[in-house]
Structure formats: structure tokens, C-alpha cells
LUMFISE-285003 format. One record per atom (N, C-alpha, C): residue number from 1; residue in one letter; atom name; x, y, z. Coordinates in Angstrom, 1 decimal. Atoms other than C-alpha are relative to their C-alpha. Example, Ala and Ser with C-alpha at 12.3 -4.5 7.8 and 13.67 -1.06 7.14 Angstrom:
# LUMFISE-285003
 num residu atome     px     py     pz
   1      A     N    0.9   -1.2    0.0
   1      A    CA   12.3   -4.5    7.8
   1      A     C    0.9    1.2    0.0
   2      S     N   -0.9   -1.1    0.0
   2      S    CA   13.7   -1.1    7.1
   2      S     C   -0.8    1.1    0.8
# end
This chain:
# LUMFISE-285003
 num residu atome     px     py     pz
   1      M     N    0.2   -1.4    0.8
   1      M    CA -139.0  -71.7 -126.1
   1      M     C   -0.9    0.5    0.7
   2      K     N    0.9   -0.2   -0.6
   2      K    CA -141.3  -69.5 -124.6
   2      K     C   -0.8    0.9   -0.7
   3      E     N    0.4   -1.2    0.8
   3      E    CA -143.8  -67.0 -126.2
   3      E     C   -0.4    0.9    0.9
   4      Y     N    0.5   -0.8   -1.1
   4      Y    CA -144.8  -63.8 -124.5
   4      Y     C   -0.4    1.2   -0.8
   5      K     N    0.9   -1.3    1.0
   5      K    CA -146.8  -60.6 -125.7
   5      K     C    0.5    1.1    0.9
   6      I     N    0.1   -1.5   -0.8
   6      I    CA -145.4  -57.1 -124.5
   6      I     C   -0.2    1.0   -0.8
   7      T     N    0.5   -1.5    0.2
   7      T    CA -146.1  -53.6 -124.5
   7      T     C    0.7    0.5    0.3
   8      V     N   -0.9   -1.2   -0.6
   8      V    CA -143.5  -50.9 -124.8
   8      V     C   -0.5    1.2   -0.9
   9      N     N    0.7   -1.0   -0.1
   9      N    CA -144.8  -47.5 -124.9
   9      N     C   -1.2    0.1   -0.9
  10      G     N    1.4   -0.2    0.5
  10      G    CA -148.3  -48.4 -126.0
  10      G     C    0.3   -0.8   -1.2
  11      T     N   -1.0    0.9    1.1
  11      T    CA -146.4  -51.2 -129.1
  11      T     C   -0.5   -1.2    0.6
  12      S     N    0.1    1.3   -0.9
  12      S    CA -147.7  -54.7 -128.4
  12      S     C    1.1   -0.8   -1.1
  13      Y     N   -1.4    0.9    0.6
  13      Y    CA -144.4  -57.3 -129.7
  13      Y     C   -0.6   -1.3    0.5
  14      D     N    0.0    1.9   -0.5
  14      D    CA -144.8  -61.3 -129.7
  14      D     C    1.5   -0.3    0.0
  15      V     N   -1.5    0.1   -0.3
  15      V    CA -141.4  -62.2 -128.2
  15      V     C    0.0   -1.5    0.0
  16      T     N   -0.3    1.1   -0.4
  16      T    CA -140.2  -65.6 -128.1
  16      T     C    1.3    0.1    0.8
  17      V     N   -1.3    0.3   -0.6
  17      V    CA -137.5  -66.5 -125.8
  17      V     C    0.4   -1.2    0.0
  18      E     N   -0.7    1.3    0.2
  18      E    CA -135.0  -69.3 -126.0
  18      E     C    0.9    0.2    1.2
  19      E     N   -1.2    0.0   -1.2
  19      E    CA -132.8  -70.3 -123.2
  19      E     C    1.5   -0.8   -0.1
  20      K     N   -1.6    0.5    0.0
  20      K    CA -129.1  -71.2 -123.8
  20      K     C    1.0    0.3    0.8
  21      G     N   -1.0   -0.6   -1.3
  21      G    CA -127.1  -70.8 -120.5
  21      G     C   -0.2    1.1    0.5
  22      G     N    0.6   -1.3   -0.4
  22      G    CA -129.2  -67.7 -120.1
  22      G     C   -0.9    0.0   -1.1
  23      A     N    1.3   -0.1    0.4
  23      A    CA -132.2  -66.3 -121.7
  23      A     C    0.3    1.2   -1.2
  24      S     N   -0.2   -1.1    0.9
  24      S    CA -132.2  -64.2 -125.1
  24      S     C   -1.3   -0.2   -0.9
  25      A     N    1.3    0.1    0.5
  25      A    CA -134.9  -63.0 -126.7
  25      A     C    0.1    0.6   -1.3
  26      H     N    0.1    0.0    1.6
  26      H    CA -136.0  -63.0 -130.6
  26      H     C   -1.3    0.5   -0.3
  27      T     N    1.1   -0.6    0.4
  27      T    CA -138.8  -61.2 -132.4
  27      T     C   -0.2   -0.4   -1.3
  28      S     N    0.0    0.6    1.9
  28      S    CA -140.3  -62.0 -135.9
  28      S     C    0.3    1.2   -0.5
  29      H     N   -0.8   -0.9    0.8
  29      H    CA -138.8  -60.1 -138.3
  29      H     C   -0.9    1.3   -0.5
  30      H     N    1.1   -1.1    0.1
  30      H    CA -141.9  -58.0 -139.2
  30      H     C   -0.2    0.8    1.1
  31      E     N    0.1   -1.5   -1.1
  31      E    CA -141.8  -56.1 -135.9
  31      E     C    1.3    0.4    0.4
  32      R     N   -1.3   -0.5   -0.7
  32      R    CA -138.1  -55.9 -135.3
  32      R     C    0.4    1.4   -0.7
  33      K     N   -0.3   -1.5    0.7
  33      K    CA -138.1  -52.6 -137.8
  33      K     C   -0.7    0.8    0.9
  34      E     N    1.0   -0.8   -0.9
  34      E    CA -140.5  -51.0 -135.0
  34      E     C    0.4    0.1    1.5
  35      E     N   -0.7    0.4   -1.5
  35      E    CA -138.9  -52.3 -131.8
  35      E     C    1.2    0.9    0.2
  36      K     N   -0.9   -0.9   -0.2
  36      K    CA -136.9  -49.9 -130.0
  36      K     C    0.7   -1.0    1.2
  37      K     N   -0.3    0.5   -1.1
  37      K    CA -136.3  -52.3 -126.9
  37      K     C    0.3   -1.2   -0.8
  38      A     N   -0.2    1.3    0.1
  38      A    CA -134.9  -55.7 -127.3
  38      A     C   -0.8   -1.0    0.9
  39      S     N    0.8    1.0   -1.0
  39      S    CA -136.2  -57.1 -124.1
  39      S     C    0.0    0.3    1.4
  40      T     N   -0.3   -0.6   -1.2
  40      T    CA -136.5  -56.3 -120.8
  40      T     C   -0.8   -1.2    1.0
  41      P     N    0.5    0.9   -0.5
  41      P    CA -137.3  -59.4 -118.5
  41      P     C   -0.7    0.4    1.1
  42      A     N    0.8   -0.2   -1.1
  42      A    CA -139.6  -60.0 -115.7
  42      A     C    0.8    0.6    1.3
  43      G     N   -0.6   -0.4   -0.8
  43      G    CA -137.0  -59.2 -113.6
  43      G     C    0.6    1.1    0.5
  44      G     N   -0.3   -1.7    0.0
  44      G    CA -136.2  -55.6 -114.5
  44      G     C    1.1    0.3   -0.1
  45      E     N   -1.4   -0.5    0.2
  45      E    CA -133.4  -53.4 -115.2
  45      E     C    1.1   -0.2    1.2
  46      G     N   -1.4    0.3   -1.2
  46      G    CA -130.0  -54.1 -113.6
  46      G     C    0.4    1.7    0.1
  47      S     N   -0.8   -1.1   -0.9
  47      S    CA -128.3  -51.3 -111.6
  47      S     C    1.2    0.8   -1.0
  48      I     N   -1.2   -0.2    1.0
  48      I    CA -125.4  -50.9 -114.2
  48      I     C   -0.5    0.3   -1.2
  49      K     N    0.2   -0.3    1.4
  49      K    CA -126.3  -48.9 -117.2
  49      K     C    1.1   -0.2   -0.9
  50      I     N   -1.3    0.2    1.2
  50      I    CA -124.0  -49.8 -120.5
  50      I     C   -0.5    0.8   -1.2
  51      E     N    0.3   -0.7    1.1
  51      E    CA -124.0  -47.0 -123.2
  51      E     C    1.0    0.1   -0.4
  52      A     N   -1.1    0.0    1.3
  52      A    CA -122.7  -46.5 -126.7
  52      A     C    0.9    1.5    0.7
  53      G     N   -0.9   -0.8    0.4
  53      G    CA -119.5  -44.2 -126.8
  53      G     C   -0.2    1.2   -1.1
  54      A     N    0.1   -0.7    1.4
  54      A    CA -120.2  -43.1 -130.2
  54      A     C   -1.1   -0.7   -1.0
  55      A     N    1.7    0.5    0.8
  55      A    CA -123.2  -43.5 -133.0
  55      A     C    0.7   -1.1   -0.5
  56      G     N   -0.5    1.0    0.9
  56      G    CA -122.7  -46.6 -135.0
  56      G     C   -1.1   -0.8   -0.3
  57      K     N    0.8    1.2    0.2
  57      K    CA -124.3  -50.1 -135.6
  57      K     C    0.2   -1.3    0.9
  58      V     N   -0.3    0.9   -0.9
  58      V    CA -124.7  -52.9 -133.3
  58      V     C    0.3   -1.2   -1.0
  59      F     N   -1.0    1.3    1.0
  59      F    CA -122.3  -55.6 -135.2
  59      F     C   -0.1   -1.1    0.9
  60      K     N    0.3    1.6   -0.6
  60      K    CA -122.8  -58.8 -132.7
  60      K     C    0.2    0.3    1.7
  61      I     N    0.5    0.1   -1.8
  61      I    CA -124.0  -59.2 -129.2
  61      I     C    0.8   -1.4    0.6
  62      E     N   -0.7    0.8   -0.3
  62      E    CA -121.6  -61.3 -127.2
  62      E     C   -0.7   -0.6    1.1
  63      K     N    0.6    0.5   -1.0
  63      K    CA -123.3  -61.9 -124.2
  63      K     C   -1.8    0.3    0.2
  64      H     N    1.3   -0.2   -0.1
  64      H    CA -127.1  -62.3 -123.3
  64      H     C   -0.3   -0.3    1.2
  65      I     N    1.0    0.4   -1.7
  65      I    CA -129.5  -62.4 -120.4
  65      I     C    0.2   -0.8    0.9
  66      G     N   -0.1    1.3   -0.9
  66      G    CA -128.8  -64.0 -117.7
  66      G     C    1.7   -0.4    0.1
  67      E     N   -1.4    0.2   -0.2
  67      E    CA -125.0  -64.5 -118.5
  67      E     C    0.9    0.6    0.8
  68      S     N   -0.7   -0.4   -1.0
  68      S    CA -122.2  -63.7 -115.9
  68      S     C    0.9    0.6   -0.7
  69      V     N   -0.9   -0.5    0.5
  69      V    CA -119.8  -61.4 -117.0
  69      V     C    1.2    0.6    0.9
  70      K     N   -1.1   -0.7   -1.0
  70      K    CA -116.4  -60.2 -115.6
  70      K     C    0.7    1.1   -0.7
  71      T     N   -0.2   -1.2    0.6
  71      T    CA -115.0  -56.7 -115.8
  71      T     C    0.9    0.0   -1.3
  72      G     N   -0.6   -0.2    0.7
  72      G    CA -113.7  -55.9 -119.1
  72      G     C   -0.1   -1.0   -1.1
  73      E     N    0.4    1.0    1.0
  73      E    CA -115.2  -58.6 -121.0
  73      E     C   -0.9    0.5   -0.9
  74      T     N    0.9   -1.1    1.1
  74      T    CA -116.9  -57.6 -124.3
  74      T     C   -1.3   -0.8    0.2
  75      I     N    1.7    0.5    0.2
  75      I    CA -120.8  -57.7 -124.2
  75      I     C   -0.4    0.5   -1.2
  76      I     N    0.7   -0.4    1.2
  76      I    CA -121.6  -55.8 -127.6
  76      I     C    1.1    0.3   -0.7
  77      V     N   -0.7   -0.3    1.1
  77      V    CA -119.6  -55.2 -130.5
  77      V     C   -0.8    0.9   -0.8
  78      L     N    0.4   -1.2    0.9
  78      L    CA -120.1  -51.8 -132.3
  78      L     C    0.8    0.5   -1.3
  79      E     N   -0.8   -0.3    1.0
  79      E    CA -119.3  -51.1 -135.7
  79      E     C   -0.2    1.8    0.1
  80      V     N   -0.3   -1.1    0.2
  80      V    CA -118.0  -47.3 -135.7
  80      V     C    1.0    0.6   -0.9
  81      M     N   -0.9   -0.1    0.7
  81      M    CA -116.9  -45.8 -138.3
  81      M     C    0.6   -0.7   -0.9
  82      K     N   -0.5    1.3    0.3
  82      K    CA -116.4  -49.0 -140.2
  82      K     C    1.0   -0.7    0.8
  83      M     N   -1.1    0.8   -0.8
  83      M    CA -114.0  -50.3 -137.2
  83      M     C   -1.2   -0.9    0.9
  84      E     N    0.5    0.9   -1.2
  84      E    CA -115.1  -53.0 -134.5
  84      E     C    0.2    0.2    1.1
  85      T     N   -0.5   -0.4   -1.3
  85      T    CA -115.2  -51.3 -131.2
  85      T     C   -0.8   -0.7    1.2
  86      P     N    0.4    0.9   -1.3
  86      P    CA -115.7  -53.5 -128.1
  86      P     C   -1.1    0.5    0.8
  87      V     N    0.6   -0.8   -0.9
  87      V    CA -118.2  -52.3 -125.6
  87      V     C   -0.1   -1.2    1.4
  88      V     N   -0.7    1.0   -0.7
  88      V    CA -116.7  -54.0 -122.3
  88      V     C   -1.0    0.3    1.3
  89      A     N    0.3   -0.6   -1.6
  89      A    CA -118.3  -54.5 -118.7
  89      A     C    0.7    0.8    1.0
  90      P     N   -0.9   -1.0   -0.9
  90      P    CA -117.4  -52.0 -116.4
  90      P     C    0.3   -0.7    1.5
  91      S     N   -0.5    0.5   -1.1
  91      S    CA -117.4  -54.6 -113.5
  91      S     C   -0.5   -1.4   -0.1
  92      D     N    0.9    1.0   -0.2
  92      D    CA -118.5  -58.0 -112.4
  92      D     C   -1.4   -0.3   -0.2
  93      G     N    1.4   -0.2   -0.5
  93      G    CA -121.9  -58.9 -112.9
  93      G     C   -0.7   -1.3   -0.8
  94      V     N    1.0    0.7    0.8
  94      V    CA -124.8  -60.5 -114.6
  94      V     C   -1.1    1.2   -1.0
  95      I     N    0.9   -0.8    1.1
  95      I    CA -126.7  -59.2 -118.0
  95      I     C   -1.7    0.2    0.4
  96      K     N    1.7    0.2   -0.2
  96      K    CA -130.4  -58.4 -117.2
  96      K     C   -0.5    0.5   -0.7
  97      T     N    1.4   -0.3    1.3
  97      T    CA -131.7  -56.4 -120.2
  97      T     C    1.3    0.3   -1.0
  98      L     N   -0.4   -0.5    1.3
  98      L    CA -130.4  -56.0 -123.9
  98      L     C   -1.1    0.9   -0.5
  99      E     N    1.2   -1.1   -0.1
  99      E    CA -131.9  -52.7 -125.0
  99      E     C    0.1    0.1   -1.7
 100      V     N    0.1   -0.1    1.4
 100      V    CA -130.8  -53.3 -128.8
 100      V     C    0.6   -1.4   -0.3
 101      Q     N    0.2    1.0    0.8
 101      Q    CA -130.6  -55.9 -131.5
 101      Q     C    1.0   -0.1   -0.9
 102      E     N   -1.0   -0.1    1.1
 102      E    CA -127.6  -56.9 -134.1
 102      E     C   -0.8    0.5   -1.1
 103      G     N    0.4   -0.6    1.3
 103      G    CA -128.1  -54.6 -137.2
 103      G     C   -0.6    1.5    0.1
 104      Q     N    0.9   -1.1   -0.6
 104      Q    CA -129.7  -51.7 -135.1
 104      Q     C    1.0    1.0   -0.1
 105      Q     N   -0.5   -1.4    0.0
 105      Q    CA -128.6  -48.2 -136.0
 105      Q     C    0.0    0.5    1.7
 106      I     N    0.2   -0.4   -1.2
 106      I    CA -127.7  -46.5 -132.5
 106      I     C    1.1    1.4   -0.2
 107      E     N   -0.3   -1.3   -0.1
 107      E    CA -127.0  -43.0 -131.4
 107      E     C    1.0   -0.2    1.2
 108      A     N   -0.9   -0.2   -0.9
 108      A    CA -123.9  -41.8 -129.3
 108      A     C   -0.7    0.0    1.5
 109      N     N    0.8    0.1   -1.8
 109      N    CA -125.0  -42.4 -125.1
 109      N     C   -1.0   -1.1   -0.4
 110      A     N    1.0    0.5    0.0
 110      A    CA -127.5  -44.6 -126.3
 110      A     C    0.0   -1.2    1.0
 111      L     N    0.1    0.8   -1.2
 111      L    CA -128.6  -47.0 -123.3
 111      L     C    0.0   -1.6   -1.0
 112      L     N    0.3    1.3    0.8
 112      L    CA -127.4  -50.9 -124.8
 112      L     C   -0.3   -1.3    0.5
 113      A     N    0.2    1.1   -0.8
 113      A    CA -127.8  -53.0 -121.9
 113      A     C   -0.1    0.6    1.5
 114      T     N   -0.2   -0.7   -1.3
 114      T    CA -128.0  -52.9 -118.3
 114      T     C    0.4   -1.3    1.1
 115      M     N   -0.2    0.9   -0.6
 115      M    CA -126.6  -55.4 -115.7
 115      M     C    0.3    0.3    1.8
 116      E     N    0.1   -0.1   -1.8
 116      E    CA -126.5  -56.1 -112.0
 116      E     C    1.6   -0.5    0.5
# end
């Protein structure tokens, strides 16, 4: 695990990154309530944006930063109107950023992740 300090919109966060077949970012509990972006790796954003089709809650993150995905493979599962709704990869690629975390409330059209 590696620890980093990142600044998003003028607010600093301590981030611990654990590598498990790809990198995944976690923050300490007291910082999660303020954090808007889960992580942005040094490589930057991917060119393919993955957005929420409806407002809801992030139920589960299936794929993590650095993982390869195939077209149609589930990346994130949202809970929309008490139903689990998968958000799938629009094409083959690699997850570059995760902009949300499990349990987070999101609005329609919110950026969830990027991929390359």
C-alpha cells in the first residue's frame, strides 16, 4: 500500500492506494463524507466518460482502476428506485479513474468513471 496526499478543489485528502490486480483508492472514514472524487491516478483521466443514466446510489463497484474490461461488462452497479442497475463498459478498454465510491448518492448524468 502507498499513501498519498491529494488536493481536489482546494481540499486536501489523505489517500491509501492498495494494488490488487489493479489499483484501488480508499480514504479514511472521516474524509469520505467531504470527498467528491474517489481518485484520479497520476496517468490522468481516460478519454471515454461513463455517466449515470439516472439519479441513485452507488451500490457496488465491480471494476477498479487499472482493470481491463470488455464491451458490456459491468463496471458499477447503481441502486435506482430500489432496483440494482448495472452500468456497463461501452467498449473494450482499461478503467482510468473512478469518480464515485460505494454508498455515494449521485445525480443523473454524474460522471462515474473514465476509461481508455
